[in-house]
Every structure is written in structure tokens, then in C-alpha cells.
N, C-alpha and C positions, 0 to 999 in steps of 0.2 A: 504494500500500500504506500502511496506517495502523498505526503502531506506538505502543505505550504504554511509557514508561520509568517504572519504579517504583523510585525511588532517593532517599533522604533526604539524602545528602551532596552539597551544592552543588558542591564541588570535583570530584566525579566526574560529576555529572549535567550540568553545563554543557558540558564538552568532548564528552561523549557525545551530547548533544542536537544540538550543532553538526555533529558528524560524520554523524549519521543524516540530518539535514536536507540536508547536502551531497549525500547519495546520492539525493535526490529523494523521500524518504518523507515523508508527513504524520506528525507526531509530537506527542504530548502527554506531559507529565511530571507525575507526582504524587509526593508524598513519604511516603505511608503506605499501609498495606494496604487499609483500608476504602474510601478514595476510589478505589483501583484496582479493587476489586470493583464499585463503583457505576459507574465509567466503562465497564468491559467489559460490564456488564449492560445499559447503554444501547445497545450495539451498535456495529458499525463498526470493531472492532479486529481486525487480522489477526495481530499478533504482540506478545507482551509480553516486555520485558526486565526481569527481576524480581530485585531485591536481596533477600537473606534477612534482613539486620539492620535491620528497619523499626521505627519507634518505637511503633507501636500493636499489632502482631501479627507473629508469625514469618512470613517469606516462604514457608516450606513450607506453612503453613496457608492462605496466600493461594493458592498453586498448587493445593493439594488442593480448595479451595472453588471455584476457577475451573472445574476439571474437573467437580466435582459439579454445578455450575450449568449445565453443557452447553457450555462454551467449547471450540470445536474448533480454534482457531488455535494458532500456535506459542508456546511458552514457553521462554525462555532464562534460566536462573538465573545471576546475577552475584553472587559472594560472596567474602568473605575466608576462608570456611571451605573449606580445600583438602583436608580429609581424605576418604578414600575412602568412609567411612560416610555422610557428608553428601551426597556426590555420588550414591551409590546411592539414598539416601532421596529426594533430589530427583527423580531419574528415576522412582522407584517411585510418587510421588504425582502424576505426570503431566507433568513437564518433558520437553522434547524435547532440550535440550542444556544444558551446564553449563560456565561459565568461572570460574576462580579469579582473584581480584584479586592482584596487578596483571595486567592483560591488555592485549594489543595491540589498538588500535582497528581496525586493518586485519584482524586475525584475527576479531574480533567481527563486523565487517561482512561478511566472507566467509561466516561461519556463518549470519548472518541471510539473506543471498542464497540460500544453499544450502537452508536450511529453508523459505523461501518458495517456492522452486522445487518442493521435494518435497511441500509442502502442497497445491499445485494450487489457488491462490486463485481466487475467482469471476471471471467475465469482467468487463471494464471496463464502465462504464455505457454503454448504447447497443449493446453487443455481445450477441448471443444466448447464453444459457447452453446448454452441450451438453445435448441431450435424451437421455433413456434410450433404449437400443436398442429398436427395434421387436420385437414378439414373434416375427416370422419372420426376424430377423437371425441368421445362423449364428454361434454363438459360436466363439471360437478353440479349438484343440484342448486347450489347458491349462485352459479354462473350460467344459468340455463338460457339466457337470452341469446337468440340466434346471432352468430357472428361476433359475439362479445365474450372474451374469455379472460379470466384472472388466474394466474398461476402463483399461488402463495409461496410455494417452495422456491421458485426462481425469482420471485418478486418482480414479475413482469405481467403486462396486460396487453391484449390485442383486440383490434377491430378487424375481423377477418384475418388476413395474413400480415397486417400492418401493426407493428408494435407502437404503443403509446409511449411518449417520452415523459416520465413522471419523476418528480423528486421523491425522496424517502417519505416525507410527510404526506404528499399527495397519494402515494401508493397505499400507505397505512390507512388513510381515510377511505379510499376506494375499496380496499379489501374488507374493512369492517362493515361498510354499507352493503357490499355485495354478499357478505356472509348472512345478512338479514334482508336479502333482496325483497323489496316491496314493503318492508316494515319500516316504521319511523325509528330512527336512532337518535336519542336525545343529545343535545349539545354537551351535557355533563358527561355522558358516556364517551363521546368522541374525545373530549379533552382529557379524560382520565386514561383512556386506552392508548391514545396516540401521543399525547404529550406527557403528562405526569399526574398521577393520582392525587398528588398534593398541590396541584395547580390552584392558584387563587387569582382573583382579579378579572380583568377584561378577557373576553373570549374573541376579541376582534381578529386575532391571528387565525382562528378557526374559519371565520368568514372569508378572510383573504385566501386561505388555502382552498376552501370549497369553491370560491370564485374562479381561481386558476384551474382547478380540476374540471369544473363545469365547462369552461371555455375549451379545454383540451379535448374533452369528450365530444363537444359540439364540432370543433374543427376537424376531429378525426372521423366524423360521421358515425359515431357510436350509436347503436340502436337502443340506447338507454337515456333516461333523463334523471339528472340529479336535482330533485325537487326540494324546496324549502317548506316546512310546515311551521308557520310563523309562531314564535313563542315556545316551540317544542324542540325541533331539530330538523333532520334531513332524512330523505329516503331515496333509494335508487330503484328504478323500475323501468319496464319497457317503455319505449318512446310513445306508444299508443295510449299509455295509462294516463291517469289524471295526477299530475305532479302538483 
């Protein structure tokens, strides 16, 4: 796994770099936002550890631009800004996790491992990539909508033979809704299962994730609708249904 550390403070970056390397990850460190964008654009990055207080641009803008440029890997924000508003904004612009400084290196590494597992990174060099299910493969009961398939083990989703490009959180939301296809899943359940059972405060990040997922399903021609049940939650059902 290849990680990028975006941190301008040498006192923080040095021990962080050593800790990540000890875990066996390939890691590169840059000290500003623009080099981070260029490094990710060159390819080969699985996860970004991103400080917000960068010398050339705000880390939130870096996060936003990474997602706008199509980066599908994990993004963990590391910042001295501990306020709930900053946390929510960071998640809204595409971050997968958020740690306020000072933080425990062991906690950070645990979150990195969990995020990489949830992200379902590509197979190692020399191993075959999981192929899309054949057209005559029987879908699971929860994914019975014709032409739409969710493979939880591979963490991939298809519309016919075309794979949807989803972030880790988008896939988690989709899989949970698909597990209860046609039923309403409450906002509280989604926040607890996809983010953190101890989550508190605004659920605006859930709305942002659902909005991106709904657009990707629509753009991909998926025969399903991600509907909102106002004041309750969301449900996934066939396009002909009443969302």
C-alpha cells in the first residue's frame, strides 16, 4: 500500500513517517498542497494523510480538489482544528476520517488499516483482478434488480458489465441499503454502521455522501433509485418503484 503524508511541520511529519514505514507501507511526504495534488495525479497513491494548515493552500481545498480530480483512495485529515464544524466540513468535501492533533500514532495506524480494508484496494501485482460477474450469474437476493449487482467481498458494484467508481464510504452506504433492498434504513443506522457508532452531531456528511452516490447511480444508468424518506432515512429500490 502506498501512502502520501501531506504535512509541513517536520516535528510531526518525521515520527509519522517512521511509524507508517514500520507498518510496511510505501510512503512519500510532501509539505504543501500543490505538490500533493501533483503527486496523487501521477498515480499510485492508495491513501492520503492530509494536514489542513498547509503553507500554500487550505487542506480542505486540497481534499475537495483530490475528489474533483477523481481520486478514489482514502483521505484522513490530520489537524489542530478540533471543532465540530471543521470536522463536518472535512467529511463533506470528501475525507473518509478525521483526527484532531495531538493524536495517538497507534490510533492513527489502526484507522489507516481499517480504511484500507474497507476501501478494497486493487490486487497485488501478478494477482488477477476480480472480474465482473458473468451475465448469467445469479445475483444475491439483496441485489436482485436486473442489471445491478453489488459484490460485498470484492467491494465492487456494477450496472450490467460496467463497474461503478465508488469511494469507500459510498460503497458502504450502497451495500447497507442494498442489503435491505426496498426497506427504509434510518439515518442513525447508516451513521452508526458506516461511520462510527459513537458519532454525534451533524449528519450533513451522510447527505453529501448519499448525494454523490445518487448522482453516480443516475449517471451510470443504474436500474435503481436511491430515495429519501424525509425525516427517517433512505431506501434503495427498483427504478419503477415509488422513491
